[in-house]
mmJSON file of the N, C-alpha and C atoms, coordinates in Angstrom:
{"data_MODEL":{"atom_site":{
"group_PDB":["ATOM","ATOM","ATOM","ATOM","ATOM","ATOM","ATOM","ATOM","ATOM","ATOM","ATOM","ATOM","ATOM","ATOM","ATOM","ATOM","ATOM","ATOM","ATOM","ATOM","ATOM","ATOM","ATOM","ATOM","ATOM","ATOM","ATOM","ATOM","ATOM","ATOM","ATOM","ATOM","ATOM","ATOM","ATOM","ATOM","ATOM","ATOM","ATOM","ATOM","ATOM","ATOM","ATOM","ATOM","ATOM","ATOM","ATOM","ATOM","ATOM","ATOM","ATOM","ATOM","ATOM","ATOM","ATOM","ATOM","ATOM","ATOM","ATOM","ATOM","ATOM","ATOM","ATOM","ATOM","ATOM","ATOM","ATOM","ATOM","ATOM","ATOM","ATOM","ATOM","ATOM","ATOM","ATOM","ATOM","ATOM","ATOM","ATOM","ATOM","ATOM","ATOM","ATOM","ATOM","ATOM","ATOM","ATOM","ATOM","ATOM","ATOM","ATOM","ATOM","ATOM","ATOM","ATOM","ATOM","ATOM","ATOM","ATOM","ATOM","ATOM","ATOM","ATOM","ATOM","ATOM","ATOM","ATOM","ATOM","ATOM","ATOM","ATOM","ATOM","ATOM","ATOM","ATOM","ATOM","ATOM","ATOM","ATOM","ATOM","ATOM","ATOM","ATOM","ATOM","ATOM","ATOM","ATOM","ATOM","ATOM","ATOM","ATOM","ATOM","ATOM","ATOM","ATOM","ATOM","ATOM","ATOM","ATOM","ATOM","ATOM","ATOM","ATOM","ATOM","ATOM","ATOM","ATOM","ATOM","ATOM","ATOM","ATOM","ATOM","ATOM","ATOM","ATOM","ATOM","ATOM","ATOM","ATOM","ATOM","ATOM","ATOM","ATOM","ATOM","ATOM","ATOM","ATOM","ATOM","ATOM","ATOM","ATOM","ATOM","ATOM","ATOM","ATOM","ATOM","ATOM","ATOM","ATOM","ATOM","ATOM","ATOM","ATOM","ATOM","ATOM","ATOM","ATOM","ATOM","ATOM","ATOM","ATOM","ATOM","ATOM","ATOM","ATOM","ATOM","ATOM","ATOM","ATOM","ATOM","ATOM","ATOM","ATOM","ATOM","ATOM","ATOM","ATOM","ATOM","ATOM","ATOM","ATOM","ATOM","ATOM","ATOM","ATOM","ATOM","ATOM","ATOM","ATOM","ATOM","ATOM","ATOM","ATOM","ATOM","ATOM"],
"id":[1,2,3,4,5,6,7,8,9,10,11,12,13,14,15,16,17,18,19,20,21,22,23,24,25,26,27,28,29,30,31,32,33,34,35,36,37,38,39,40,41,42,43,44,45,46,47,48,49,50,51,52,53,54,55,56,57,58,59,60,61,62,63,64,65,66,67,68,69,70,71,72,73,74,75,76,77,78,79,80,81,82,83,84,85,86,87,88,89,90,91,92,93,94,95,96,97,98,99,100,101,102,103,104,105,106,107,108,109,110,111,112,113,114,115,116,117,118,119,120,121,122,123,124,125,126,127,128,129,130,131,132,133,134,135,136,137,138,139,140,141,142,143,144,145,146,147,148,149,150,151,152,153,154,155,156,157,158,159,160,161,162,163,164,165,166,167,168,169,170,171,172,173,174,175,176,177,178,179,180,181,182,183,184,185,186,187,188,189,190,191,192,193,194,195,196,197,198,199,200,201,202,203,204,205,206,207,208,209,210,211,212,213,214,215,216,217,218,219,220,221,222,223,224,225],
"type_symbol":["N","C","C","N","C","C","N","C","C","N","C","C","N","C","C","N","C","C","N","C","C","N","C","C","N","C","C","N","C","C","N","C","C","N","C","C","N","C","C","N","C","C","N","C","C","N","C","C","N","C","C","N","C","C","N","C","C","N","C","C","N","C","C","N","C","C","N","C","C","N","C","C","N","C","C","N","C","C","N","C","C","N","C","C","N","C","C","N","C","C","N","C","C","N","C","C","N","C","C","N","C","C","N","C","C","N","C","C","N","C","C","N","C","C","N","C","C","N","C","C","N","C","C","N","C","C","N","C","C","N","C","C","N","C","C","N","C","C","N","C","C","N","C","C","N","C","C","N","C","C","N","C","C","N","C","C","N","C","C","N","C","C","N","C","C","N","C","C","N","C","C","N","C","C","N","C","C","N","C","C","N","C","C","N","C","C","N","C","C","N","C","C","N","C","C","N","C","C","N","C","C","N","C","C","N","C","C","N","C","C","N","C","C","N","C","C","N","C","C","N","C","C","N","C","C"],
"label_atom_id":["N","CA","C","N","CA","C","N","CA","C","N","CA","C","N","CA","C","N","CA","C","N","CA","C","N","CA","C","N","CA","C","N","CA","C","N","CA","C","N","CA","C","N","CA","C","N","CA","C","N","CA","C","N","CA","C","N","CA","C","N","CA","C","N","CA","C","N","CA","C","N","CA","C","N","CA","C","N","CA","C","N","CA","C","N","CA","C","N","CA","C","N","CA","C","N","CA","C","N","CA","C","N","CA","C","N","CA","C","N","CA","C","N","CA","C","N","CA","C","N","CA","C","N","CA","C","N","CA","C","N","CA","C","N","CA","C","N","CA","C","N","CA","C","N","CA","C","N","CA","C","N","CA","C","N","CA","C","N","CA","C","N","CA","C","N","CA","C","N","CA","C","N","CA","C","N","CA","C","N","CA","C","N","CA","C","N","CA","C","N","CA","C","N","CA","C","N","CA","C","N","CA","C","N","CA","C","N","CA","C","N","CA","C","N","CA","C","N","CA","C","N","CA","C","N","CA","C","N","CA","C","N","CA","C","N","CA","C","N","CA","C","N","CA","C","N","CA","C","N","CA","C","N","CA","C","N","CA","C","N","CA","C"],
"label_alt_id":[null,null,null,null,null,null,null,null,null,null,null,null,null,null,null,null,null,null,null,null,null,null,null,null,null,null,null,null,null,null,null,null,null,null,null,null,null,null,null,null,null,null,null,null,null,null,null,null,null,null,null,null,null,null,null,null,null,null,null,null,null,null,null,null,null,null,null,null,null,null,null,null,null,null,null,null,null,null,null,null,null,null,null,null,null,null,null,null,null,null,null,null,null,null,null,null,null,null,null,null,null,null,null,null,null,null,null,null,null,null,null,null,null,null,null,null,null,null,null,null,null,null,null,null,null,null,null,null,null,null,null,null,null,null,null,null,null,null,null,null,null,null,null,null,null,null,null,null,null,null,null,null,null,null,null,null,null,null,null,null,null,null,null,null,null,null,null,null,null,null,null,null,null,null,null,null,null,null,null,null,null,null,null,null,null,null,null,null,null,null,null,null,null,null,null,null,null,null,null,null,null,null,null,null,null,null,null,null,null,null,null,null,null,null,null,null,null,null,null,null,null,null,null,null,null],
"label_comp_id":["MET","MET","MET","LYS","LYS","LYS","TYR","TYR","TYR","THR","THR","THR","GLU","GLU","GLU","TYR","TYR","TYR","ASP","ASP","ASP","GLU","GLU","GLU","LYS","LYS","LYS","LEU","LEU","LEU","LEU","LEU","LEU","ASP","ASP","ASP","LEU","LEU","LEU","ILE","ILE","ILE","ARG","ARG","ARG","ASN","ASN","ASN","GLY","GLY","GLY","CYS","CYS","CYS","GLY","GLY","GLY","ASN","ASN","ASN","PHE","PHE","PHE","MET","MET","MET","SER","SER","SER","LEU","LEU","LEU","THR","THR","THR","LEU","LEU","LEU","ARG","ARG","ARG","MET","MET","MET","ASP","ASP","ASP","ASP","ASP","ASP","GLU","GLU","GLU","ASN","ASN","ASN","LYS","LYS","LYS","THR","THR","THR","LEU","LEU","LEU","GLN","GLN","GLN","PRO","PRO","PRO","VAL","VAL","VAL","GLY","GLY","GLY","ASP","ASP","ASP","ARG","ARG","ARG","TRP","TRP","TRP","ARG","ARG","ARG","ILE","ILE","ILE","THR","THR","THR","ASP","ASP","ASP","ARG","ARG","ARG","ARG","ARG","ARG","LEU","LEU","LEU","GLN","GLN","GLN","ALA","ALA","ALA","LEU","LEU","LEU","ARG","ARG","ARG","LYS","LYS","LYS","LYS","LYS","LYS","MET","MET","MET","MET","MET","MET","ILE","ILE","ILE","ALA","ALA","ALA","TYR","TYR","TYR","SER","SER","SER","LYS","LYS","LYS","SER","SER","SER","ARG","ARG","ARG","GLN","GLN","GLN","MET","MET","MET","TRP","TRP","TRP","LEU","LEU","LEU","VAL","VAL","VAL","LEU","LEU","LEU","ASP","ASP","ASP","ARG","ARG","ARG","SER","SER","SER","THR","THR","THR","LYS","LYS","LYS"],
"label_asym_id":["A","A","A","A","A","A","A","A","A","A","A","A","A","A","A","A","A","A","A","A","A","A","A","A","A","A","A","A","A","A","A","A","A","A","A","A","A","A","A","A","A","A","A","A","A","A","A","A","A","A","A","A","A","A","A","A","A","A","A","A","A","A","A","A","A","A","A","A","A","A","A","A","A","A","A","A","A","A","A","A","A","A","A","A","A","A","A","A","A","A","A","A","A","A","A","A","A","A","A","A","A","A","A","A","A","A","A","A","A","A","A","A","A","A","A","A","A","A","A","A","A","A","A","A","A","A","A","A","A","A","A","A","A","A","A","A","A","A","A","A","A","A","A","A","A","A","A","A","A","A","A","A","A","A","A","A","A","A","A","A","A","A","A","A","A","A","A","A","A","A","A","A","A","A","A","A","A","A","A","A","A","A","A","A","A","A","A","A","A","A","A","A","A","A","A","A","A","A","A","A","A","A","A","A","A","A","A","A","A","A","A","A","A","A","A","A","A","A","A","A","A","A","A","A","A"],
"label_entity_id":["1","1","1","1","1","1","1","1","1","1","1","1","1","1","1","1","1","1","1","1","1","1","1","1","1","1","1","1","1","1","1","1","1","1","1","1","1","1","1","1","1","1","1","1","1","1","1","1","1","1","1","1","1","1","1","1","1","1","1","1","1","1","1","1","1","1","1","1","1","1","1","1","1","1","1","1","1","1","1","1","1","1","1","1","1","1","1","1","1","1","1","1","1","1","1","1","1","1","1","1","1","1","1","1","1","1","1","1","1","1","1","1","1","1","1","1","1","1","1","1","1","1","1","1","1","1","1","1","1","1","1","1","1","1","1","1","1","1","1","1","1","1","1","1","1","1","1","1","1","1","1","1","1","1","1","1","1","1","1","1","1","1","1","1","1","1","1","1","1","1","1","1","1","1","1","1","1","1","1","1","1","1","1","1","1","1","1","1","1","1","1","1","1","1","1","1","1","1","1","1","1","1","1","1","1","1","1","1","1","1","1","1","1","1","1","1","1","1","1","1","1","1","1","1","1"],
"label_seq_id":[1,1,1,2,2,2,3,3,3,4,4,4,5,5,5,6,6,6,7,7,7,8,8,8,9,9,9,10,10,10,11,11,11,12,12,12,13,13,13,14,14,14,15,15,15,16,16,16,17,17,17,18,18,18,19,19,19,20,20,20,21,21,21,22,22,22,23,23,23,24,24,24,25,25,25,26,26,26,27,27,27,28,28,28,29,29,29,30,30,30,31,31,31,32,32,32,33,33,33,34,34,34,35,35,35,36,36,36,37,37,37,38,38,38,39,39,39,40,40,40,41,41,41,42,42,42,43,43,43,44,44,44,45,45,45,46,46,46,47,47,47,48,48,48,49,49,49,50,50,50,51,51,51,52,52,52,53,53,53,54,54,54,55,55,55,56,56,56,57,57,57,58,58,58,59,59,59,60,60,60,61,61,61,62,62,62,63,63,63,64,64,64,65,65,65,66,66,66,67,67,67,68,68,68,69,69,69,70,70,70,71,71,71,72,72,72,73,73,73,74,74,74,75,75,75],
"pdbx_PDB_ins_code":[null,null,null,null,null,null,null,null,null,null,null,null,null,null,null,null,null,null,null,null,null,null,null,null,null,null,null,null,null,null,null,null,null,null,null,null,null,null,null,null,null,null,null,null,null,null,null,null,null,null,null,null,null,null,null,null,null,null,null,null,null,null,null,null,null,null,null,null,null,null,null,null,null,null,null,null,null,null,null,null,null,null,null,null,null,null,null,null,null,null,null,null,null,null,null,null,null,null,null,null,null,null,null,null,null,null,null,null,null,null,null,null,null,null,null,null,null,null,null,null,null,null,null,null,null,null,null,null,null,null,null,null,null,null,null,null,null,null,null,null,null,null,null,null,null,null,null,null,null,null,null,null,null,null,null,null,null,null,null,null,null,null,null,null,null,null,null,null,null,null,null,null,null,null,null,null,null,null,null,null,null,null,null,null,null,null,null,null,null,null,null,null,null,null,null,null,null,null,null,null,null,null,null,null,null,null,null,null,null,null,null,null,null,null,null,null,null,null,null,null,null,null,null,null,null],
"Cartn_x":[-5.613,-4.831,-3.526,-3.198,-1.945,-0.797,0.389,1.552,1.851,1.511,1.769,0.971,-0.266,-1.071,-0.48,-0.086,0.518,1.795,2.63,3.888,3.644,2.65,2.331,1.905,1.122,0.724,1.94,2.846,4.073,4.884,5.058,5.827,5.184,3.876,3.186,3.411,3.317,3.562,4.989,5.944,7.352,7.567,7.004,7.131,6.57,5.539,4.888,5.484,6.666,7.394,7.229,6.484,6.302,7.29,8.537,9.561,10.068,9.514,9.902,9.177,9.897,9.323,8.06,8.1,6.943,5.745,5.986,4.9,4.304,5.165,4.685,3.851,4.32,3.604,2.226,2.156,0.875,-0.074,0.445,-0.4,-0.896,-0.135,-0.495,-1.22,-1.642,-2.216,-3.454,-4.339,-5.542,-5.172,-4.221,-3.768,-3.08,-2.301,-1.61,-2.604,-3.693,-4.716,-5.356,-5.538,-6.126,-5.195,-3.906,-2.934,-2.555,-2.541,-2.15,-3.014,-4.154,-5.095,-4.54,-3.623,-3.032,-1.519,-0.885,0.579,1.168,2.445,3.192,2.952,1.952,1.585,2.661,3.507,4.566,5.552,5.598,6.532,6.199,4.923,4.54,5.178,5.069,5.684,7.18,7.809,9.254,9.635,8.91,9.217,9.07,8.009,7.782,8.806,9.216,10.275,11.567,11.893,13.118,13.017,11.836,11.647,11.818,11.263,11.424,12.877,13.574,14.998,15.801,15.518,16.238,15.966,14.768,14.44,15.037,15.744,16.361,15.331,14.184,13.143,13.196,13.72,13.864,15.226,15.63,16.875,16.66,17.399,17.301,18.426,18.091,19.073,19.377,20.594,20.976,21.046,21.499,21.621,20.247,19.263,17.908,17.023,17.488,16.771,15.368,15.314,14.036,14.256,13.2,13.221,12.985,13.662,13.517,13.258,12.412,12.164,13.294,13.909,14.996,14.441,15.125,14.738,15.234,14.325,14.685,14.852,14.497,14.583,16.025,16.957,18.357,19.158,18.503,19.231,19.081],
"Cartn_y":[-6.821,-5.695,-6.221,-5.723,-6.09,-5.32,-5.884,-5.196,-3.892,-3.776,-2.522,-1.38,-1.642,-0.627,-0.298,-1.328,-1.156,-0.32,-0.676,0.041,1.511,1.794,3.182,3.971,3.342,4.013,4.289,3.322,3.526,4.683,4.677,5.742,7.109,7.192,8.459,8.943,8.031,8.412,8.924,8.238,8.643,9.998,10.188,11.48,12.626,12.343,13.374,13.506,12.942,13.159,12.11,11.073,10.003,8.887,9.04,8.084,7.213,7.381,6.597,5.248,4.162,2.821,2.653,3.089,2.924,3.723,4.927,5.747,5.102,4.575,3.905,2.682,1.907,0.703,1.056,2.09,2.508,3.023,3.796,4.342,3.257,2.177,1.101,-0.039,0.171,-0.915,-1.546,-0.749,-1.318,-2.228,-1.787,-2.613,-3.873,-3.725,-4.884,-5.916,-5.45,-6.37,-7.146,-6.483,-7.142,-8.231,-7.918,-8.858,-9.981,-9.67,-10.669,-10.474,-11.169,-10.965,-11.303,-12.246,-12.615,-12.562,-12.462,-12.477,-11.077,-11.009,-9.746,-8.982,-8.106,-7.375,-6.385,-5.926,-4.981,-5.59,-6.916,-7.583,-7.295,-7.069,-6.73,-5.402,-4.417,-3.116,-3.273,-4.037,-4.25,-4.912,-5.953,-6.65,-5.737,-4.934,-4.054,-2.925,-2.407,-1.395,-1.971,-3.192,-3.818,-4.104,-4.479,-4.713,-3.406,-2.312,-1.014,-0.553,-0.85,-0.503,-1.259,-2.553,-3.366,-2.894,-2.346,-1.78,-0.385,0.09,1.422,2.544,2.336,3.36,4.203,3.605,4.315,3.98,4.799,4.55,5.011,4.385,4.778,5.748,6.889,7.89,7.694,7.26,7.058,8.387,9.436,10.726,11.316,11.128,11.633,10.594,9.347,8.221,8.079,8.073,7.889,7.424,6.858,6.431,7.642,7.635,8.71,8.102,8.751,8.312,8.87,8.008,8.431,9.081,10.097,10.803,9.988,9.309,8.421,9.163,10.442,11.185,11.487,11.407,11.703,10.456,9.285,8.041,7.588],
"Cartn_z":[-8.014,-8.508,-9.111,-10.259,-10.914,-10.274,-10.384,-9.821,-10.545,-11.82,-12.524,-11.894,-11.513,-10.835,-9.464,-8.76,-7.436,-7.555,-8.542,-8.746,-9.071,-9.898,-10.242,-9.008,-8.144,-6.901,-6.021,-5.93,-5.167,-5.752,-7.061,-7.713,-7.491,-7.568,-7.32,-5.891,-4.943,-3.549,-3.363,-3.957,-3.827,-4.497,-5.688,-6.39,-5.554,-4.788,-3.978,-2.584,-2.386,-1.141,-0.066,-0.327,0.656,0.32,0.731,0.351,1.479,2.663,3.823,3.776,4.053,3.947,4.791,6.029,6.905,6.389,5.936,5.381,4.138,3.275,2.074,2.43,3.385,3.804,4.358,5.173,5.744,4.671,3.736,2.665,1.712,1.574,0.652,1.364,2.598,3.395,2.753,2.189,1.561,0.392,-0.43,-1.548,-1.046,0.036,0.61,1.133,1.731,2.24,1.097,-0.041,-1.206,-1.742,-1.808,-2.379,-1.419,-0.117,0.886,2.127,2.177,3.283,4.67,4.755,6.052,5.942,7.098,7.122,7.137,6.838,6.856,5.568,5.588,4.37,3.941,4.871,4.523,3.527,3.473,2.549,1.087,0.787,-0.585,-0.975,-0.106,-0.379,-0.554,0.311,0.22,-1.107,-1.49,-2.75,-3.957,-3.961,-5.111,-5.158,-3.997,-3.977,-4.55,-4.148,-4.657,-6.155,-6.632,-8.075,-8.85,-8.336,-8.986,-8.948,-7.861,-7.757,-8.801,-8.964,-9.952,-11.381,-11.624,-12.942,-13.12,-12.087,-12.063,-12.21,-11.607,-11.61,-10.336,-9.266,-7.991,-7.395,-6.44,-5.704,-4.27,-3.369,-1.961,-1.653,-1.1,-0.696,0.783,1.062,2.47,3.205,2.533,3.204,3.545,2.668,2.924,3.586,3.625,4.224,3.642,2.314,1.64,0.21,-0.37,-1.759,-2.649,-3.82,-4.796,-6.168,-6.95,-8.323,-9.178,-9.982,-10.849,-12.107,-12.574,-13.794,-14.981,-15.63,-16.736,-18.06,-18.113,-19.365,-19.755,-18.792,-19.086,-19.404,-19.415,-19.654,-21.074],
"occupancy":[1.0,1.0,1.0,1.0,1.0,1.0,1.0,1.0,1.0,1.0,1.0,1.0,1.0,1.0,1.0,1.0,1.0,1.0,1.0,1.0,1.0,1.0,1.0,1.0,1.0,1.0,1.0,1.0,1.0,1.0,1.0,1.0,1.0,1.0,1.0,1.0,1.0,1.0,1.0,1.0,1.0,1.0,1.0,1.0,1.0,1.0,1.0,1.0,1.0,1.0,1.0,1.0,1.0,1.0,1.0,1.0,1.0,1.0,1.0,1.0,1.0,1.0,1.0,1.0,1.0,1.0,1.0,1.0,1.0,1.0,1.0,1.0,1.0,1.0,1.0,1.0,1.0,1.0,1.0,1.0,1.0,1.0,1.0,1.0,1.0,1.0,1.0,1.0,1.0,1.0,1.0,1.0,1.0,1.0,1.0,1.0,1.0,1.0,1.0,1.0,1.0,1.0,1.0,1.0,1.0,1.0,1.0,1.0,1.0,1.0,1.0,1.0,1.0,1.0,1.0,1.0,1.0,1.0,1.0,1.0,1.0,1.0,1.0,1.0,1.0,1.0,1.0,1.0,1.0,1.0,1.0,1.0,1.0,1.0,1.0,1.0,1.0,1.0,1.0,1.0,1.0,1.0,1.0,1.0,1.0,1.0,1.0,1.0,1.0,1.0,1.0,1.0,1.0,1.0,1.0,1.0,1.0,1.0,1.0,1.0,1.0,1.0,1.0,1.0,1.0,1.0,1.0,1.0,1.0,1.0,1.0,1.0,1.0,1.0,1.0,1.0,1.0,1.0,1.0,1.0,1.0,1.0,1.0,1.0,1.0,1.0,1.0,1.0,1.0,1.0,1.0,1.0,1.0,1.0,1.0,1.0,1.0,1.0,1.0,1.0,1.0,1.0,1.0,1.0,1.0,1.0,1.0,1.0,1.0,1.0,1.0,1.0,1.0,1.0,1.0,1.0,1.0,1.0,1.0,1.0,1.0,1.0,1.0,1.0,1.0],
"B_iso_or_equiv":[0.0,0.0,0.0,0.0,0.0,0.0,0.0,0.0,0.0,0.0,0.0,0.0,0.0,0.0,0.0,0.0,0.0,0.0,0.0,0.0,0.0,0.0,0.0,0.0,0.0,0.0,0.0,0.0,0.0,0.0,0.0,0.0,0.0,0.0,0.0,0.0,0.0,0.0,0.0,0.0,0.0,0.0,0.0,0.0,0.0,0.0,0.0,0.0,0.0,0.0,0.0,0.0,0.0,0.0,0.0,0.0,0.0,0.0,0.0,0.0,0.0,0.0,0.0,0.0,0.0,0.0,0.0,0.0,0.0,0.0,0.0,0.0,0.0,0.0,0.0,0.0,0.0,0.0,0.0,0.0,0.0,0.0,0.0,0.0,0.0,0.0,0.0,0.0,0.0,0.0,0.0,0.0,0.0,0.0,0.0,0.0,0.0,0.0,0.0,0.0,0.0,0.0,0.0,0.0,0.0,0.0,0.0,0.0,0.0,0.0,0.0,0.0,0.0,0.0,0.0,0.0,0.0,0.0,0.0,0.0,0.0,0.0,0.0,0.0,0.0,0.0,0.0,0.0,0.0,0.0,0.0,0.0,0.0,0.0,0.0,0.0,0.0,0.0,0.0,0.0,0.0,0.0,0.0,0.0,0.0,0.0,0.0,0.0,0.0,0.0,0.0,0.0,0.0,0.0,0.0,0.0,0.0,0.0,0.0,0.0,0.0,0.0,0.0,0.0,0.0,0.0,0.0,0.0,0.0,0.0,0.0,0.0,0.0,0.0,0.0,0.0,0.0,0.0,0.0,0.0,0.0,0.0,0.0,0.0,0.0,0.0,0.0,0.0,0.0,0.0,0.0,0.0,0.0,0.0,0.0,0.0,0.0,0.0,0.0,0.0,0.0,0.0,0.0,0.0,0.0,0.0,0.0,0.0,0.0,0.0,0.0,0.0,0.0,0.0,0.0,0.0,0.0,0.0,0.0,0.0,0.0,0.0,0.0,0.0,0.0],
"pdbx_formal_charge":[null,null,null,null,null,null,null,null,null,null,null,null,null,null,null,null,null,null,null,null,null,null,null,null,null,null,null,null,null,null,null,null,null,null,null,null,null,null,null,null,null,null,null,null,null,null,null,null,null,null,null,null,null,null,null,null,null,null,null,null,null,null,null,null,null,null,null,null,null,null,null,null,null,null,null,null,null,null,null,null,null,null,null,null,null,null,null,null,null,null,null,null,null,null,null,null,null,null,null,null,null,null,null,null,null,null,null,null,null,null,null,null,null,null,null,null,null,null,null,null,null,null,null,null,null,null,null,null,null,null,null,null,null,null,null,null,null,null,null,null,null,null,null,null,null,null,null,null,null,null,null,null,null,null,null,null,null,null,null,null,null,null,null,null,null,null,null,null,null,null,null,null,null,null,null,null,null,null,null,null,null,null,null,null,null,null,null,null,null,null,null,null,null,null,null,null,null,null,null,null,null,null,null,null,null,null,null,null,null,null,null,null,null,null,null,null,null,null,null,null,null,null,null,null,null],
"auth_seq_id":[1,1,1,2,2,2,3,3,3,4,4,4,5,5,5,6,6,6,7,7,7,8,8,8,9,9,9,10,10,10,11,11,11,12,12,12,13,13,13,14,14,14,15,15,15,16,16,16,17,17,17,18,18,18,19,19,19,20,20,20,21,21,21,22,22,22,23,23,23,24,24,24,25,25,25,26,26,26,27,27,27,28,28,28,29,29,29,30,30,30,31,31,31,32,32,32,33,33,33,34,34,34,35,35,35,36,36,36,37,37,37,38,38,38,39,39,39,40,40,40,41,41,41,42,42,42,43,43,43,44,44,44,45,45,45,46,46,46,47,47,47,48,48,48,49,49,49,50,50,50,51,51,51,52,52,52,53,53,53,54,54,54,55,55,55,56,56,56,57,57,57,58,58,58,59,59,59,60,60,60,61,61,61,62,62,62,63,63,63,64,64,64,65,65,65,66,66,66,67,67,67,68,68,68,69,69,69,70,70,70,71,71,71,72,72,72,73,73,73,74,74,74,75,75,75],
"auth_comp_id":["MET","MET","MET","LYS","LYS","LYS","TYR","TYR","TYR","THR","THR","THR","GLU","GLU","GLU","TYR","TYR","TYR","ASP","ASP","ASP","GLU","GLU","GLU","LYS","LYS","LYS","LEU","LEU","LEU","LEU","LEU","LEU","ASP","ASP","ASP","LEU","LEU","LEU","ILE","ILE","ILE","ARG","ARG","ARG","ASN","ASN","ASN","GLY","GLY","GLY","CYS","CYS","CYS","GLY","GLY","GLY","ASN","ASN","ASN","PHE","PHE","PHE","MET","MET","MET","SER","SER","SER","LEU","LEU","LEU","THR","THR","THR","LEU","LEU","LEU","ARG","ARG","ARG","MET","MET","MET","ASP","ASP","ASP","ASP","ASP","ASP","GLU","GLU","GLU","ASN","ASN","ASN","LYS","LYS","LYS","THR","THR","THR","LEU","LEU","LEU","GLN","GLN","GLN","PRO","PRO","PRO","VAL","VAL","VAL","GLY","GLY","GLY","ASP","ASP","ASP","ARG","ARG","ARG","TRP","TRP","TRP","ARG","ARG","ARG","ILE","ILE","ILE","THR","THR","THR","ASP","ASP","ASP","ARG","ARG","ARG","ARG","ARG","ARG","LEU","LEU","LEU","GLN","GLN","GLN","ALA","ALA","ALA","LEU","LEU","LEU","ARG","ARG","ARG","LYS","LYS","LYS","LYS","LYS","LYS","MET","MET","MET","MET","MET","MET","ILE","ILE","ILE","ALA","ALA","ALA","TYR","TYR","TYR","SER","SER","SER","LYS","LYS","LYS","SER","SER","SER","ARG","ARG","ARG","GLN","GLN","GLN","MET","MET","MET","TRP","TRP","TRP","LEU","LEU","LEU","VAL","VAL","VAL","LEU","LEU","LEU","ASP","ASP","ASP","ARG","ARG","ARG","SER","SER","SER","THR","THR","THR","LYS","LYS","LYS"],
"auth_asym_id":["A","A","A","A","A","A","A","A","A","A","A","A","A","A","A","A","A","A","A","A","A","A","A","A","A","A","A","A","A","A","A","A","A","A","A","A","A","A","A","A","A","A","A","A","A","A","A","A","A","A","A","A","A","A","A","A","A","A","A","A","A","A","A","A","A","A","A","A","A","A","A","A","A","A","A","A","A","A","A","A","A","A","A","A","A","A","A","A","A","A","A","A","A","A","A","A","A","A","A","A","A","A","A","A","A","A","A","A","A","A","A","A","A","A","A","A","A","A","A","A","A","A","A","A","A","A","A","A","A","A","A","A","A","A","A","A","A","A","A","A","A","A","A","A","A","A","A","A","A","A","A","A","A","A","A","A","A","A","A","A","A","A","A","A","A","A","A","A","A","A","A","A","A","A","A","A","A","A","A","A","A","A","A","A","A","A","A","A","A","A","A","A","A","A","A","A","A","A","A","A","A","A","A","A","A","A","A","A","A","A","A","A","A","A","A","A","A","A","A","A","A","A","A","A","A"],
"auth_atom_id":["N","CA","C","N","CA","C","N","CA","C","N","CA","C","N","CA","C","N","CA","C","N","CA","C","N","CA","C","N","CA","C","N","CA","C","N","CA","C","N","CA","C","N","CA","C","N","CA","C","N","CA","C","N","CA","C","N","CA","C","N","CA","C","N","CA","C","N","CA","C","N","CA","C","N","CA","C","N","CA","C","N","CA","C","N","CA","C","N","CA","C","N","CA","C","N","CA","C","N","CA","C","N","CA","C","N","CA","C","N","CA","C","N","CA","C","N","CA","C","N","CA","C","N","CA","C","N","CA","C","N","CA","C","N","CA","C","N","CA","C","N","CA","C","N","CA","C","N","CA","C","N","CA","C","N","CA","C","N","CA","C","N","CA","C","N","CA","C","N","CA","C","N","CA","C","N","CA","C","N","CA","C","N","CA","C","N","CA","C","N","CA","C","N","CA","C","N","CA","C","N","CA","C","N","CA","C","N","CA","C","N","CA","C","N","CA","C","N","CA","C","N","CA","C","N","CA","C","N","CA","C","N","CA","C","N","CA","C","N","CA","C","N","CA","C","N","CA","C","N","CA","C","N","CA","C","N","CA","C","N","CA","C"],
"pdbx_PDB_model_num":[1,1,1,1,1,1,1,1,1,1,1,1,1,1,1,1,1,1,1,1,1,1,1,1,1,1,1,1,1,1,1,1,1,1,1,1,1,1,1,1,1,1,1,1,1,1,1,1,1,1,1,1,1,1,1,1,1,1,1,1,1,1,1,1,1,1,1,1,1,1,1,1,1,1,1,1,1,1,1,1,1,1,1,1,1,1,1,1,1,1,1,1,1,1,1,1,1,1,1,1,1,1,1,1,1,1,1,1,1,1,1,1,1,1,1,1,1,1,1,1,1,1,1,1,1,1,1,1,1,1,1,1,1,1,1,1,1,1,1,1,1,1,1,1,1,1,1,1,1,1,1,1,1,1,1,1,1,1,1,1,1,1,1,1,1,1,1,1,1,1,1,1,1,1,1,1,1,1,1,1,1,1,1,1,1,1,1,1,1,1,1,1,1,1,1,1,1,1,1,1,1,1,1,1,1,1,1,1,1,1,1,1,1,1,1,1,1,1,1,1,1,1,1,1,1]
}}}
């Protein structure tokens, strides 16, 4: 699986209200197993969240304690 597909799945989950890190990691477990069969699979989710944050596609809301997709149409 390419990271672009993985990222799109993450973005869809976040758009649909699943913005908690643990929930995202659990929902992406099958993809994580494909990308990293052994070891700490949650690290893939963490790396991709940080990559999306650096691209300014998502942001973490401390007050809501969840990831949010940024509205790029106003930028």
